[in-house]
PASEBA-1860 file (N, C-alpha, C; in nm, 3 decimals):
! residues 174
1> MALFVFNP> 3.319/10.141/-1.124/3.252/10.026/-1.082/3.338/9.950/-0.980 ~ 3.273/9.907/-0.882/3.347/9.847/-0.772/3.351/9.696/-0.802 ~ 3.461/9.640/-0.778/3.487/9.497/-0.795/3.441/9.426/-0.667 ~ 3.353/9.332/-0.682/3.308/9.266/-0.564/3.374/9.126/-0.564 ~ 3.441/9.097/-0.453/3.513/8.970/-0.438/3.444/8.899/-0.324 ~ 3.411/8.775/-0.346/3.343/8.700/-0.240/3.450/8.617/-0.170 ~ 3.458/8.629/-0.036/3.550/8.560/0.045/3.468/8.498/0.160 ~ 3.462/8.367/0.173/3.386/8.312/0.280/3.435/8.333/0.418
9> FHIEYPQY> 3.565/8.361/0.427/3.625/8.379/0.557/3.634/8.530/0.597 ~ 3.578/8.608/0.523/3.579/8.752/0.547/3.466/8.788/0.642 ~ 3.492/8.854/0.755/3.392/8.892/0.859/3.367/9.039/0.840 ~ 3.242/9.073/0.808/3.206/9.213/0.780/3.204/9.288/0.909 ~ 3.144/9.241/1.012/3.130/9.315/1.137/3.201/9.236/1.248 ~ 3.334/9.254/1.262/3.408/9.179/1.359/3.372/9.217/1.503 ~ 3.316/9.325/1.528/3.279/9.366/1.663/3.167/9.282/1.718 ~ 3.091/9.223/1.630/2.973/9.144/1.675/3.010/8.990/1.682
17> TLPLVLGF> 3.119/8.955/1.637/3.154/8.818/1.620/3.173/8.751/1.757 ~ 3.252/8.813/1.849/3.272/8.749/1.975/3.149/8.740/2.058 ~ 3.061/8.849/2.069/2.942/8.831/2.147/2.847/8.727/2.078 ~ 2.852/8.719/1.952/2.767/8.623/1.879/2.809/8.481/1.908 ~ 2.937/8.457/1.907/2.991/8.326/1.937/2.968/8.287/2.083 ~ 2.996/8.388/2.172/2.967/8.364/2.316/2.819/8.336/2.340 ~ 2.741/8.407/2.280/2.593/8.384/2.290/2.547/8.248/2.243 ~ 2.612/8.207/2.133/2.583/8.074/2.076/2.629/7.965/2.173
25> ILLVALFW> 2.748/7.983/2.228/2.803/7.886/2.326/2.716/7.882/2.448 ~ 2.674/7.996/2.499/2.586/8.002/2.613/2.451/7.935/2.583 ~ 2.403/7.960/2.463/2.271/7.904/2.424/2.288/7.751/2.415 ~ 2.394/7.701/2.362/2.422/7.554/2.353/2.438/7.497/2.490 ~ 2.514/7.569/2.582/2.532/7.522/2.715/2.399/7.517/2.790 ~ 2.321/7.624/2.773/2.189/7.627/2.841/2.099/7.516/2.786 ~ 2.099/7.501/2.659/2.019/7.397/2.596/2.066/7.262/2.640 ~ 2.196/7.246/2.645/2.257/7.118/2.690/2.223/7.086/2.835
33> SKAKPAAS> 2.230/7.189/2.916/2.206/7.167/3.059/2.053/7.137/3.084 ~ 1.968/7.196/3.014/1.820/7.177/3.029/1.776/7.056/2.948 ~ 1.826/7.043/2.828/1.774/6.934/2.740/1.844/6.799/2.760 ~ 1.967/6.804/2.819/2.041/6.676/2.835/1.969/6.586/2.931 ~ 1.919/6.629/3.046/1.847/6.536/3.131/1.722/6.477/3.066 ~ 1.649/6.567/2.990/1.528/6.520/2.923/1.566/6.428/2.806 ~ 1.677/6.471/2.734/1.719/6.387/2.624/1.776/6.260/2.672 ~ 1.854/6.268/2.781/1.906/6.147/2.844/1.797/6.054/2.887
41> KSLASRAE> 1.699/6.115/2.953/1.583/6.037/2.999/1.509/5.976/2.880 ~ 1.485/6.053/2.777/1.419/6.005/2.654/1.501/5.898/2.588 ~ 1.634/5.926/2.580/1.717/5.822/2.513/1.726/5.695/2.599 ~ 1.728/5.712/2.733/1.736/5.599/2.820/1.605/5.524/2.813 ~ 1.494/5.596/2.810/1.364/5.529/2.792/1.356/5.455/2.662 ~ 1.399/5.520/2.561/1.401/5.460/2.425/1.497/5.340/2.426 ~ 1.604/5.349/2.484/1.701/5.240/2.492/1.642/5.121/2.569 ~ 1.572/5.156/2.678/1.508/5.052/2.754/1.395/4.985/2.678
49> KVQQEVER> 1.318/5.067/2.604/1.212/5.010/2.519/1.273/4.919/2.413 ~ 1.381/4.965/2.349/1.449/4.887/2.244/1.496/4.760/2.309 ~ 1.557/4.768/2.427/1.612/4.650/2.499/1.491/4.553/2.527 ~ 1.383/4.611/2.577/1.262/4.523/2.605/1.214/4.460/2.474 ~ 1.215/4.532/2.368/1.165/4.477/2.247/1.256/4.371/2.195 ~ 1.391/4.389/2.213/1.488/4.292/2.173/1.470/4.168/2.259 ~ 1.454/4.186/2.391/1.425/4.071/2.481/1.301/4.002/2.447 ~ 1.199/4.079/2.416/1.066/4.022/2.378/1.079/3.946/2.248
57> AESLREQA> 1.152/4.004/2.154/1.172/3.933/2.025/1.249/3.808/2.043 ~ 1.355/3.817/2.128/1.433/3.698/2.154/1.350/3.588/2.230 ~ 1.264/3.631/2.325/1.170/3.540/2.392/1.076/3.479/2.292 ~ 1.022/3.560/2.201/0.925/3.507/2.106/1.002/3.410/2.005 ~ 1.123/3.443/1.969/1.204/3.359/1.883/1.226/3.226/1.955 ~ 1.265/3.226/2.076/1.283/3.104/2.158/1.155/3.023/2.173 ~ 1.048/3.102/2.196/0.915/3.031/2.204/0.878/2.968/2.072 ~ 0.901/3.044/1.962/0.874/2.987/1.827/0.963/2.868/1.799
65> QRVHDEYA> 1.083/2.870/1.841/1.175/2.757/1.823/1.127/2.636/1.899 ~ 1.084/2.660/2.031/1.030/2.549/2.108/0.906/2.490/2.039 ~ 0.822/2.574/1.996/0.697/2.530/1.928/0.736/2.448/1.801 ~ 0.835/2.504/1.727/0.880/2.435/1.606/0.938/2.300/1.641 ~ 1.021/2.295/1.749/1.080/2.169/1.789/0.974/2.066/1.835 ~ 0.875/2.120/1.908/0.764/2.034/1.952/0.691/1.969/1.831 ~ 0.654/2.066/1.739/0.587/2.015/1.616/0.675/1.920/1.535 ~ 0.800/1.948/1.525/0.893/1.857/1.457/0.891/1.722/1.521
73> ARLASIER> 0.899/1.722/1.655/0.902/1.595/1.730/0.769/1.523/1.714 ~ 0.659/1.603/1.720/0.531/1.533/1.702/0.518/1.482/1.568 ~ 0.560/1.556/1.468/0.552/1.505/1.327/0.636/1.379/1.311 ~ 0.762/1.382/1.369/0.844/1.258/1.358/0.775/1.145/1.428 ~ 0.712/1.163/1.546/0.636/1.068/1.613/0.519/1.012/1.532 ~ 0.445/1.108/1.466/0.329/1.071/1.389/0.378/0.988/1.266 ~ 0.492/1.029/1.208/0.546/0.957/1.092/0.587/0.814/1.140 ~ 0.652/0.804/1.257/0.691/0.672/1.304/0.563/0.583/1.327
81> EHQEQRDR> 0.461/0.644/1.394/0.344/0.569/1.418/0.279/0.526/1.287 ~ 0.273/0.620/1.194/0.220/0.586/1.061/0.295/0.474/0.993 ~ 0.430/0.478/0.998/0.505/0.373/0.939/0.484/0.243/1.009 ~ 0.475/0.246/1.145/0.448/0.124/1.222/0.313/0.065/1.182 ~ 0.209/0.154/1.175/0.076/0.109/1.134/0.079/0.046/0.994 ~ 0.149/0.113/0.902/0.159/0.062/0.770/0.226/-0.073/0.764 ~ 0.336/-0.083/0.848/0.407/-0.214/0.856/0.317/-0.323/0.916 ~ 0.243/-0.284/1.023/0.152/-0.381/1.081/0.046/-0.425/0.979
89> ATEEARKA> -0.012/-0.324/0.907/-0.116/-0.355/0.811/-0.062/-0.443/0.697 ~ 0.063/-0.412/0.655/0.122/-0.493/0.550/0.141/-0.639/0.601 ~ 0.192/-0.647/0.727/0.213/-0.784/0.774/0.080/-0.858/0.791 ~ -0.024/-0.789/0.845/-0.152/-0.857/0.857/-0.205/-0.894/0.723 ~ -0.189/-0.810/0.622/-0.236/-0.841/0.488/-0.159/-0.960/0.431 ~ -0.028/-0.964/0.457/0.051/-1.078/0.409/0.008/-1.208/0.474 ~ -0.019/-1.200/0.606/-0.061/-1.320/0.676/-0.203/-1.362/0.628 ~ -0.292/-1.266/0.611/-0.424/-1.295/0.559/-0.412/-1.355/0.422
97> CEIILADA> -0.324/-1.304/0.342/-0.304/-1.361/0.208/-0.257/-1.507/0.213 ~ -0.161/-1.529/0.306/-0.112/-1.663/0.326/-0.223/-1.761/0.363 ~ -0.306/-1.713/0.465/-0.420/-1.795/0.510/-0.511/-1.820/0.401 ~ -0.542/-1.717/0.322/-0.642/-1.735/0.213/-0.588/-1.833/0.108 ~ -0.457/-1.817/0.072/-0.396/-1.905/-0.026/-0.394/-2.052/0.030 ~ -0.364/-2.063/0.163/-0.360/-2.198/0.222/-0.501/-2.262/0.222 ~ -0.603/-2.182/0.253/-0.741/-2.227/0.252/-0.777/-2.265/0.110 ~ -0.744/-2.179/0.014/-0.774/-2.207/-0.125/-0.705/-2.329/-0.175
105> QEAADLIT> -0.582/-2.354/-0.138/-0.508/-2.471/-0.176/-0.574/-2.593/-0.113 ~ -0.612/-2.578/0.019/-0.673/-2.692/0.082/-0.810/-2.726/0.016 ~ -0.884/-2.622/-0.021/-1.015/-2.642/-0.088/-0.995/-2.701/-0.225 ~ -0.886/-2.656/-0.294/-0.859/-2.712/-0.427/-0.820/-2.862/-0.414 ~ -0.732/-2.889/-0.314/-0.695/-3.033/-0.289/-0.820/-3.119/-0.259 ~ -0.910/-3.065/-0.178/-1.028/-3.136/-0.139/-1.117/-3.160/-0.263 ~ -1.139/-3.057/-0.344/-1.216/-3.074/-0.465/-1.149/-3.176/-0.559 ~ -1.015/-3.159/-0.570/-0.945/-3.262/-0.656/-0.964/-3.404/-0.605
113> RRAEEEVG> -0.945/-3.421/-0.473/-0.964/-3.553/-0.416/-1.106/-3.606/-0.438 ~ -1.199/-3.517/-0.411/-1.343/-3.561/-0.436/-1.369/-3.595/-0.581 ~ -1.312/-3.510/-0.671/-1.329/-3.541/-0.813/-1.266/-3.674/-0.851 ~ -1.144/-3.700/-0.798/-1.084/-3.829/-0.826/-1.157/-3.943/-0.775 ~ -1.216/-3.929/-0.652/-1.302/-4.038/-0.594/-1.428/-4.050/-0.678 ~ -1.483/-3.937/-0.723/-1.608/-3.946/-0.807/-1.574/-4.015/-0.940 ~ -1.456/-3.982/-0.997/-1.419/-4.042/-1.124/-1.402/-4.189/-1.107 ~ -1.337/-4.231/-0.992/-1.319/-4.366/-0.960/-1.446/-4.442/-0.944
121> RERTRQRI> -1.541/-4.381/-0.873/-1.675/-4.438/-0.856/-1.747/-4.452/-0.987 ~ -1.736/-4.350/-1.070/-1.811/-4.350/-1.200/-1.745/-4.455/-1.293 ~ -1.614/-4.470/-1.291/-1.540/-4.568/-1.367/-1.594/-4.710/-1.328 ~ -1.601/-4.741/-1.195/-1.650/-4.865/-1.143/-1.793/-4.889/-1.185 ~ -1.871/-4.780/-1.171/-2.011/-4.793/-1.212/-2.034/-4.825/-1.363 ~ -1.945/-4.760/-1.448/-1.953/-4.779/-1.589/-1.906/-4.923/-1.627 ~ -1.803/-4.974/-1.558/-1.758/-5.106/-1.577/-1.867/-5.209/-1.547 ~ -1.930/-5.182/-1.434/-2.040/-5.273/-1.391/-2.152/-5.270/-1.498
129> LLRRQVVE> -2.192/-5.147/-1.542/-2.291/-5.136/-1.654/-2.246/-5.208/-1.776 ~ -2.118/-5.187/-1.811/-2.068/-5.250/-1.936/-2.074/-5.405/-1.920 ~ -2.035/-5.457/-1.807/-2.044/-5.602/-1.780/-2.186/-5.651/-1.794 ~ -2.280/-5.579/-1.733/-2.419/-5.615/-1.743/-2.465/-5.613/-1.890 ~ -2.422/-5.512/-1.963/-2.460/-5.510/-2.103/-2.399/-5.627/-2.177 ~ -2.268/-5.657/-2.152/-2.207/-5.774/-2.215/-2.284/-5.901/-2.178 ~ -2.313/-5.916/-2.054/-2.381/-6.040/-2.007/-2.520/-6.045/-2.074 ~ -2.590/-5.925/-2.076/-2.726/-5.925/-2.144/-2.714/-5.954/-2.285
137> MTISAAES> -2.614/-5.901/-2.350/-2.599/-5.931/-2.495/-2.563/-6.075/-2.525 ~ -2.478/-6.130/-2.431/-2.440/-6.274/-2.445/-2.562/-6.362/-2.419 ~ -2.639/-6.330/-2.319/-2.760/-6.408/-2.289/-2.856/-6.394/-2.407 ~ -2.871/-6.275/-2.453/-2.963/-6.255/-2.571/-2.912/-6.334/-2.693 ~ -2.783/-6.327/-2.719/-2.734/-6.406/-2.829/-2.753/-6.555/-2.812 ~ -2.729/-6.603/-2.692/-2.746/-6.747/-2.658/-2.895/-6.784/-2.671 ~ -2.983/-6.696/-2.621/-3.126/-6.730/-2.635/-3.160/-6.733/-2.782 ~ -3.112/-6.641/-2.860/-3.141/-6.636/-3.003/-3.088/-6.761/-3.068
145> AIANLQTD> -2.969/-6.802/-3.031/-2.910/-6.924/-3.095/-2.985/-7.043/-3.053 ~ -3.026/-7.052/-2.929/-3.105/-7.166/-2.878/-3.247/-7.161/-2.949 ~ -3.294/-7.047/-2.964/-3.426/-7.041/-3.030/-3.421/-7.087/-3.170 ~ -3.311/-7.052/-3.236/-3.287/-7.095/-3.375/-3.269/-7.244/-3.383 ~ -3.210/-7.305/-3.281/-3.177/-7.446/-3.281/-3.303/-7.528/-3.245 ~ -3.401/-7.469/-3.186/-3.515/-7.544/-3.144/-3.630/-7.555/-3.251 ~ -3.599/-7.510/-3.369/-3.699/-7.529/-3.475/-3.691/-7.673/-3.534 ~ -3.791/-7.727/-3.592/-3.794/-7.864/-3.642/-3.693/-7.878/-3.758
153> ESQRVLIQ> -3.682/-7.778/-3.836/-3.588/-7.788/-3.945/-3.443/-7.791/-3.899 ~ -3.410/-7.705/-3.798/-3.271/-7.709/-3.750/-3.249/-7.836/-3.676 ~ -3.345/-7.894/-3.613/-3.325/-8.022/-3.543/-3.295/-8.128/-3.644 ~ -3.367/-8.134/-3.757/-3.339/-8.235/-3.859/-3.208/-8.218/-3.922 ~ -3.163/-8.097/-3.943/-3.024/-8.070/-4.002/-2.922/-8.124/-3.898 ~ -2.936/-8.093/-3.770/-2.843/-8.140/-3.671/-2.839/-8.294/-3.660 ~ -2.954/-8.354/-3.666/-2.964/-8.500/-3.660/-2.901/-8.561/-3.779 ~ -2.923/-8.509/-3.893/-2.865/-8.559/-4.019/-2.717/-8.541/-4.019
161> AFTERLGS> -2.666/-8.427/-3.974/-2.521/-8.412/-3.967/-2.460/-8.507/-3.865 ~ -2.528/-8.530/-3.758/-2.475/-8.621/-3.656/-2.472/-8.767/-3.714 ~ -2.579/-8.809/-3.776/-2.582/-8.944/-3.833/-2.483/-8.958/-3.945 ~ -2.464/-8.855/-4.015/-2.359/-8.870/-4.124/-2.220/-8.882/-4.064 ~ -2.196/-8.808/-3.958/-2.065/-8.819/-3.896/-2.052/-8.964/-3.837 ~ -2.162/-9.010/-3.775/-2.152/-9.147/-3.722/-2.141/-9.251/-3.831 ~ -2.203/-9.229/-3.938/-2.199/-9.325/-4.047/-2.066/-9.327/-4.117 ~ -1.992/-9.223/-4.114/-1.868/-9.214/-4.182/-1.758/-9.275/-4.090
169> RPMENN> -1.787/-9.308/-3.968/-1.687/-9.367/-3.878/-1.703/-9.517/-3.881 ~ -1.596/-9.586/-3.875/-1.606/-9.731/-3.865/-1.653/-9.772/-3.720 ~ -1.721/-9.872/-3.716/-1.778/-9.913/-3.593/-1.679/-10.002/-3.517 ~ -1.682/-9.982/-3.396/-1.581/-10.057/-3.312/-1.664/-10.157/-3.225 ~ -1.604/-10.264/-3.209/-1.672/-10.368/-3.131/-1.606/-10.371/-2.997 ~ -1.676/-10.364/-2.902/-1.620/-10.371/-2.768/-1.626/-10.505/-2.711
END
């Protein structure tokens, strides 16, 4: 039985090795000479396309950045305007509130003054009415007393009391 030894560097047919290597080199040289211009052209075209895409991407990025900056500036402007409008509205509301409060205070003062004047007038009117009532009651009492004194019996009593007072006094001679 034969012993088989595998050796990767062992060349079985050395007479074909040189023509095979030369043929391979010629094939590569031929391929390189024919394919290189096409490959170079293709690679140059691809490199140009990649460069154009990179430039286009850069251009789009710059354009997007400009749009972003514009929108950021507009947004900041809108926010400033909104804040200014809010501040103006707040100031106007504060002024309106002050005016309303001043008007309300003025109206309250006017109502208070009118009420005090009305109370003063009513107090004067009530005093006048009270005086009239007192005068009417006094007149009524006086009329009643006079009416009581004008009866015959009361006249007799008065005359008798007067004469008794006169009689109890000593008489003076002038």
